[in-house]
TORVOMAR-797050 format. One line per field, with one value per atom (N, C-alpha, C, CB): atom name; x negated, y, z; residue in three letters. Coordinates in steps of 0.05 Angstrom, whole numbers, plus 32768, in hexadecimal, padded with zeros to 4 digits. Glycine has a CB too. Example, Ala and Ser with C-alpha at 12.3 -4.5 7.8 and 13.67 -1.06 7.14 Angstrom:
residues 2
atom	[N, CA, C, CB, N, CA, C, CB]
X	[7EF8, 7F0A, 7EF8, 7F1E, 7EFF, 7EEF, 7EFE, 7EE6]
Y	[7F8E, 7FA6, 7FBE, 7FA7, 7FD3, 7FEB, 8001, 7FF4]
Z	[809C, 809C, 809C, 80B5, 808E, 808F, 809D, 8072]
type	[ALA, ALA, ALA, ALA, SER, SER, SER, SER]
end
This chain:
residues 67
atom	[N, CA, C, CB, N, CA, C, CB, N, CA, C, CB, N, CA, C, CB, N, CA, C, CB, N, CA, C, CB, N, CA, C, CB, N, CA, C, CB, N, CA, C, CB, N, CA, C, CB, N, CA, C, CB, N, CA, C, CB, N, CA, C, CB, N, CA, C, CB, N, CA, C, CB, N, CA, C, CB, N, CA, C, CB, N, CA, C, CB, N, CA, C, CB, N, CA, C, CB, N, CA, C, CB, N, CA, C, CB, N, CA, C, CB, N, CA, C, CB, N, CA, C, CB, N, CA, C, CB, N, CA, C, CB, N, CA, C, CB, N, CA, C, CB, N, CA, C, CB, N, CA, C, CB, N, CA, C, CB, N, CA, C, CB, N, CA, C, CB, N, CA, C, CB, N, CA, C, CB, N, CA, C, CB, N, CA, C, CB, N, CA, C, CB, N, CA, C, CB, N, CA, C, CB, N, CA, C, CB, N, CA, C, CB, N, CA, C, CB, N, CA, C, CB, N, CA, C, CB, N, CA, C, CB, N, CA, C, CB, N, CA, C, CB, N, CA, C, CB, N, CA, C, CB, N, CA, C, CB, N, CA, C, CB, N, CA, C, CB, N, CA, C, CB, N, CA, C, CB, N, CA, C, CB, N, CA, C, CB, N, CA, C, CB, N, CA, C, CB, N, CA, C, CB, N, CA, C, CB, N, CA, C, CB, N, CA, C, CB, N, CA, C, CB, N, CA, C, CB, N, CA, C, CB]
X	[76A6, 76BC, 76D3, 76C7, 76DB, 76F0, 7709, 76E3, 7722, 7737, 774C, 7740, 7759, 776C, 7787, 7762, 779A, 77B6, 77C2, 77C8, 77C5, 77CF, 77EC, 77CC, 77FB, 7818, 7819, 7829, 7809, 780B, 77F3, 780B, 77DF, 77C8, 77B8, 77D1, 77B5, 77A4, 778A, 77B2, 7775, 775B, 7751, 7746, 7747, 773C, 771C, 7747, 7712, 76F7, 76EC, 76F0, 76D4, 76C8, 76B7, 76B9, 76B9, 76AA, 769E, 76BB, 7684, 7677, 7677, 7659, 767E, 767D, 7675, 7696, 766A, 7660, 7679, 764E, 7675, 7689, 7698, 767D, 7688, 7693, 76A6, 767F, 769D, 76AD, 76C8, 769C, 76C6, 76DD, 76F1, 76D6, 76E7, 76F8, 7703, 76E5, 76F5, 76FF, 7715, 76E9, 7713, 7726, 773F, 771A, 7739, 7751, 7760, 7748, 7753, 7761, 7772, 774C, 7766, 7778, 7790, 7766, 778D, 779F, 77BA, 7791, 77B6, 77D0, 77DE, 77E2, 77F8, 7805, 7814, 7816, 781C, 782D, 7821, 7842, 7805, 77F7, 77E4, 77E8, 77DF, 77C9, 77AE, 77D0, 779B, 7780, 7780, 7769, 778E, 778E, 7799, 779E, 77AF, 77BA, 77A5, 77D1, 7797, 7785, 776C, 777C, 7761, 774A, 7756, 773F, 776D, 7776, 7779, 7793, 7781, 7787, 776C, 7795, 7755, 773B, 772E, 7729, 7736, 7729, 7735, 7729, 774F, 775D, 7755, 777A, 7750, 7744, 7729, 7742, 7717, 76FA, 76FC, 76E9, 770D, 7712, 7718, 7727, 772C, 7736, 7722, 774C, 7710, 76FB, 76E5, 76EC, 76E0, 76CB, 76D6, 76C1, 76ED, 76F6, 76F6, 7710, 76FD, 76FB, 76E0, 7704, 76CC, 76AE, 76A7, 769C, 76AF, 76A7, 76B1, 76B2, 76CB, 76D6, 76C7, 76F0, 76C1, 76B5, 7698, 76B6, 768A, 7671, 7673, 7664, 7688, 768C, 7691, 76A5, 76A2, 76A7, 7691, 76BA, 767E, 7666, 7651, 765B, 7652, 763F, 7649, 763F, 7665, 766F, 766A, 7661, 7669, 7664, 767C, 7646, 7689, 76A1, 76A1, 76BC, 76AE, 76B3, 76CB, 76B0, 76CA, 76E2, 76EE, 76E0, 770A, 771C, 7729, 7730]
Y	[8767, 876D, 877C, 8751, 8790, 879E, 87A3, 87BA, 879B, 879E, 87AE, 8785, 87C2, 87D1, 87D2, 87EE, 87C9, 87C7, 87E3, 87AE, 87F5, 8812, 8812, 8825, 87FC, 87FE, 87FB, 87E8, 87EB, 87E4, 87F0, 87C4, 87FD, 8807, 87F1, 881E, 87DA, 87C6, 87C4, 87A8, 87BD, 87B8, 879E, 87CC, 8790, 8775, 8777, 875E, 8771, 8770, 8757, 8780, 874E, 8738, 873E, 872D, 8737, 873D, 8723, 874C, 8720, 8707, 8707, 8705, 86EF, 86EB, 86CD, 86F2, 86C8, 86AF, 869C, 86AF, 8681, 866F, 866E, 8654, 8675, 8679, 8690, 867C, 86A6, 86BE, 86BA, 86D7, 86AF, 86A9, 8695, 869E, 8684, 8670, 867F, 8656, 8690, 869F, 86B3, 86AD, 86C1, 86D3, 86C2, 86E5, 86AB, 8699, 8690, 8681, 868B, 8680, 8698, 8676, 86B1, 86C8, 86CD, 86E6, 86C8, 86CB, 86BC, 86C0, 86A0, 8692, 8690, 869F, 8683, 8681, 8698, 866C, 86AA, 86C0, 86D9, 86C0, 86DD, 86F7, 86F6, 86FE, 870D, 870D, 8715, 871F, 8712, 8719, 8738, 870F, 8746, 8764, 876C, 8772, 8760, 8765, 8761, 8754, 874A, 8745, 8758, 8727, 875E, 8771, 878D, 8773, 8796, 87B2, 87B2, 87BA, 879D, 879B, 879F, 8780, 878D, 878D, 87AC, 8776, 87BA, 87D2, 87E6, 87DB, 87E4, 87F5, 87F2, 87F1, 87D9, 87D2, 87DE, 87B3, 87DA, 87E5, 8804, 87E0, 8811, 882D, 8837, 8834, 882A, 882E, 882C, 881A, 8815, 880F, 8826, 87F1, 882E, 8842, 885C, 8845, 8862, 8879, 8878, 887F, 8860, 885B, 885E, 8842, 8851, 8854, 8870, 8844, 8881, 889D, 88AD, 88A9, 88AA, 88B6, 88B0, 88AF, 8898, 888E, 889A, 8871, 889C, 88A9, 88C8, 88A3, 88D6, 88F1, 88F4, 88FB, 88E4, 88E5, 88E0, 88D4, 88CD, 88C5, 88DB, 88AD, 88EF, 8907, 8919, 8916, 891B, 892C, 8948, 8926, 894E, 896C, 8974, 8971, 8988, 8992, 89AF, 8989, 89B9, 89D6, 89E0, 89DD, 89F5, 89FF, 8A0F, 8A0B, 8A0E, 8A1B, 8A30, 8A09]
Z	[86BC, 86A7, 86B5, 869B, 86A8, 86B4, 86A0, 86BE, 86A6, 8697, 86A5, 868D, 8697, 86A6, 8697, 86AB, 86A9, 869F, 86A5, 86AE, 8694, 869B, 86A4, 8682, 869E, 86A7, 86C5, 869A, 86D0, 86EE, 86FE, 86F3, 86EE, 86FA, 870B, 870C, 8700, 870D, 86FC, 8710, 870D, 8700, 8707, 8707, 86F6, 86FD, 86FC, 86E7, 8712, 8717, 871E, 872A, 8717, 8720, 8738, 870B, 874E, 8764, 8771, 8777, 876C, 8775, 8794, 876A, 879F, 87BA, 87C2, 87C6, 87D9, 87DE, 87E0, 87F9, 87DC, 87DF, 87FC, 87D8, 880F, 882A, 8830, 883B, 8823, 8824, 8812, 8819, 87FC, 87EE, 87FD, 87D4, 880A, 881A, 8832, 8825, 8840, 8855, 884D, 8862, 8834, 882B, 8822, 8813, 8817, 8810, 8827, 8801, 883D, 8856, 8860, 886F, 885D, 8868, 8853, 886B, 883D, 8825, 882B, 880A, 882E, 8831, 8817, 8846, 8818, 87FE, 87F4, 87FD, 8805, 87FF, 87FE, 8810, 87FD, 87FA, 87E2, 8814, 87D8, 87C4, 87CF, 87AE, 87BE, 87C6, 87C8, 87B2, 87B7, 87B9, 87D3, 87A3, 87DE, 87F9, 880F, 87FF, 880D, 8823, 8820, 8823, 8809, 8807, 8811, 87E8, 8807, 880E, 882C, 87FF, 8839, 8856, 8864, 885E, 885A, 8865, 8863, 8855, 884B, 8848, 885A, 882C, 8861, 8873, 888F, 8871, 8897, 88B1, 88B3, 88B3, 88A0, 88A1, 88A6, 8884, 8896, 889A, 88B5, 888B, 88BE, 88DC, 88F0, 88E3, 88EA, 88FE, 88FC, 88F8, 88E4, 88E1, 88EC, 88C3, 88EB, 88F9, 8916, 88F2, 8922, 893E, 8946, 8945, 8938, 893F, 893E, 892B, 8929, 8927, 8940, 890D, 8949, 895F, 8976, 8963, 897C, 8992, 8993, 8990, 897D, 897C, 8983, 8961, 8979, 8980, 89A0, 8970, 89A8, 89C4, 89D6, 89CA, 89CE, 89DC, 89DD, 89CF, 89CB, 89CA, 89DF, 89AD, 89E1, 89F9, 89F3, 8A13, 89D9, 89D2, 89C0, 89C1, 89CA, 89BA, 89B9, 89C6, 89A3, 89A0, 89A8, 8986, 89BA, 89C3, 89B2, 89D9, 89B4, 89A3, 89B0, 8998]
type	[MET, MET, MET, MET, ILE, ILE, ILE, ILE, SER, SER, SER, SER, THR, THR, THR, THR, ASP, ASP, ASP, ASP, HIS, HIS, HIS, HIS, THR, THR, THR, THR, SER, SER, SER, SER, MET, MET, MET, MET, THR, THR, THR, THR, THR, THR, THR, THR, THR, THR, THR, THR, GLU, GLU, GLU, GLU, PHE, PHE, PHE, PHE, ILE, ILE, ILE, ILE, PRO, PRO, PRO, PRO, VAL, VAL, VAL, VAL, SER, SER, SER, SER, GLN, GLN, GLN, GLN, LYS, LYS, LYS, LYS, THR, THR, THR, THR, TYR, TYR, TYR, TYR, GLU, GLU, GLU, GLU, GLU, GLU, GLU, GLU, ILE, ILE, ILE, ILE, SER, SER, SER, SER, ASP, ASP, ASP, ASP, LEU, LEU, LEU, LEU, LYS, LYS, LYS, LYS, GLY, GLY, GLY, GLY, PRO, PRO, PRO, PRO, ASN, ASN, ASN, ASN, ARG, ARG, ARG, ARG, THR, THR, THR, THR, PHE, PHE, PHE, PHE, ASP, ASP, ASP, ASP, GLU, GLU, GLU, GLU, ILE, ILE, ILE, ILE, ILE, ILE, ILE, ILE, ALA, ALA, ALA, ALA, ASN, ASN, ASN, ASN, LEU, LEU, LEU, LEU, VAL, VAL, VAL, VAL, GLU, GLU, GLU, GLU, GLN, GLN, GLN, GLN, ALA, ALA, ALA, ALA, LYS, LYS, LYS, LYS, LYS, LYS, LYS, LYS, GLN, GLN, GLN, GLN, GLN, GLN, GLN, GLN, LEU, LEU, LEU, LEU, GLU, GLU, GLU, GLU, ASN, ASN, ASN, ASN, ASP, ASP, ASP, ASP, VAL, VAL, VAL, VAL, GLU, GLU, GLU, GLU, ALA, ALA, ALA, ALA, ILE, ILE, ILE, ILE, LEU, LEU, LEU, LEU, ALA, ALA, ALA, ALA, ARG, ARG, ARG, ARG, ASN, ASN, ASN, ASN, ARG, ARG, ARG, ARG, PHE, PHE, PHE, PHE, VAL, VAL, VAL, VAL, GLU, GLU, GLU, GLU, ILE, ILE, ILE, ILE]
end
């Protein structure tokens, strides 16, 4: 089910997760943060890690184009 509130541009999605995953995310959340903030932070961290992995793979190939 998707509902969109056009005034604040929020979308509500039901994303099934295991009980363990829900509890781990809840532990990260704490009382003063939202699930949206936690998930957004996890996505940002994953993107940074992917960029780092990509850079390391490029450097490991040791093949560069001269400019």
